[in-house]
N, C-alpha and C positions, 0 to 999 in steps of 0.2 A: 591334902585332898587327893584321893585316888582318882586317877584319870583312866578312862577306858582305852582299849586298844584301837578302837575305831570311833572317830568323832564325827557326827553328822555336820554337814555344812549349815551355816546360819543363812536364813533367808535374806538378810541384809547384804551379805557378801555376794550371793548369787544375783540379787536384784541390782546391785551396783555394776556387776560385770555385764548383765543383760542390758542395762541402760547405756553403758559405755558403747556396746556394739550397736544398739539402736540409734544413738546419737551420731555415731561415726559413719554409718552406712550412707546417708545422703551426701556427706562430704566426700566419701570414697567415690560415689557415682559422679559427683561434680569434678573431682580430681582426674578420674579416668577420662571423662569427656574433654577436659582441658588438655590432657596429655595427648589424646588422639588429634585434637585440633591444632596443637602447637606446631605440628609439621605440615599443616594444610595452609597453602598460600592464599586460598580464597578468603574473601571477607567473611566475618562471622555471621552465620545465620542459624536459625533453628536451634538444635541442641547445643551447639557451641556458644551461641549468643546467650542462651538460657543459663548455661553453666557459668559463663563470665558474669552475668548479672547476679547470680546467686552468691558468687564469691566477691562481688564488688569490684570487678576489673572493668575499666572503661573499654568500650568496644573499639575505640579509635587507636588503642595501643597496639604495638607490634607483637609479633609472636614471641619475642624474647621475654616479655613480662608474662605472657600466657604460659610459656614453658617453665619459667621460674615459679610461678604460682602453682602450676600442676605438680612440680617436684616437691614443693613445700607442703602442699595439701596431702599428697600421697605419703610423704614421710611422717606427717603428724597422724594420719590414719593408721599407718603401720605401727607407730608407737602406741596408739590407743588400743589396737588389737593385742599388742604384746602385754599391755597393762591388764586388759580383760582376761587374757590367758593366765597371767600371774595371779589374778584374784581368784579364778576358778581353782588354781593349784594352791591357793591360800598362802601366798608369799608376802612377807612383810614389806619388801621393796615395792611390790605392786600397790599396796595400800597407800604408802607414803607418796609414791610417784603419782598415783591417781589423784590424791588430794591436792598435790602441788599443781599438776597439769590442769585439772578441771577447775581449780580455783582461778588459775591464770586465765583459762578460756572464758569463764564466767565474768571475770573482772573486765575482760576486753569486750565481750559481747553485750553485756547489759547496757553500758552507756551508748554503744552504737545503735542498738535497737530502740532504746527509749527515745533517742533523738529523732527517729524516723516514724514513731507511732502515728502521728497525725497524717502522714503522707500516703503510705502504701499499705496494702494488706500483707505484703511479705514481711513487714516488720513484726507482725504477730507471730510469724514462724520463728523469727529470731528470739522473741520473748519466750516462746515455748522451749526452744533449744537451750536458752540461758537458764530457764527454770529447771530443766532436766539436768543441766550441769551442776546447778546448786544442789539439787536432790542427790546427785552422785556424791558430791563432797560430803553432804550430811550423812549419807549411808556409810561412807568410808570412815567418817569421824565417829560414828556411833559405837557405843560400848559393846554391842553384840558382835560387830565386825572385828573389833580389836580383840575380844576374847576368843572369837572363832580362829583368827589367825595365830594368836598366841598359843592356843591349844594345839593347833596343827604343827606349829614350830616345835613345841615341846615334844610331841609325839615323834616327829622326824628326828630330833636329837636323841631321844631314847632308843629308837630303832637303830640309828647310826652307832650308838654306843654298844648296843647288843651285838650288832654285826662285827664291830671291832673286837669285842671280847671273844666272840665265837671264833673268829679268825686266829686270834692269839692262842686260844686253847687248842685249836686244831694244829697249828704250827708246833706247839709244844709237844703234843702227842706224837706227831711225826718225828720230831727230834728224838723223843724217848724211844720210839720204836726202832729207829735206825742207829742209835748210839751204841757204842761198845763199852764194855766195862773199863777199858783202858782210858777212855775219854774223860773219866771222872777222877782218875788218880792224879795227884799232883806231880808235876814234873819239875826237875831242877831247871832253873834259868841258866842259859848259856851265855 
């Protein structure tokens, strides 16, 4: 099969990257709020209390747990953004990393939110986030995304090979242009 020089991105790849960013933004907001408040000695109120509640941290805990939760949340957000960037660049590692990461997130979030559905309205937010994570995994698992990333990898390898051959040819031409006739005569070994 002849493949073109430029392959358009699949909508499934872009949708998965967009959903990853969309799902990650609220957690980034909560993580930044926790990081700011981790160094605040005052009891939690307002935005800090709201961020702690969103992440499930008891308000009576000290700042150590808040700081650790903030660091973990921000690290996971950074990893998610790296995965989204890798998907936009159509990298194979980002596809598999996204499937693994968001499968794990969904497996952890679905039981937690289903247990709280009768109690609060925030459980429905968790169900929505879990559904988005399942949708991300489905989009990454789809044949279109796999073909899109495989085609992009094939094109990158072809371009890399062409660049390598062009460099080899250029070096050979320079060698021929600078070589003297004596360089090609056999010389006795000493």
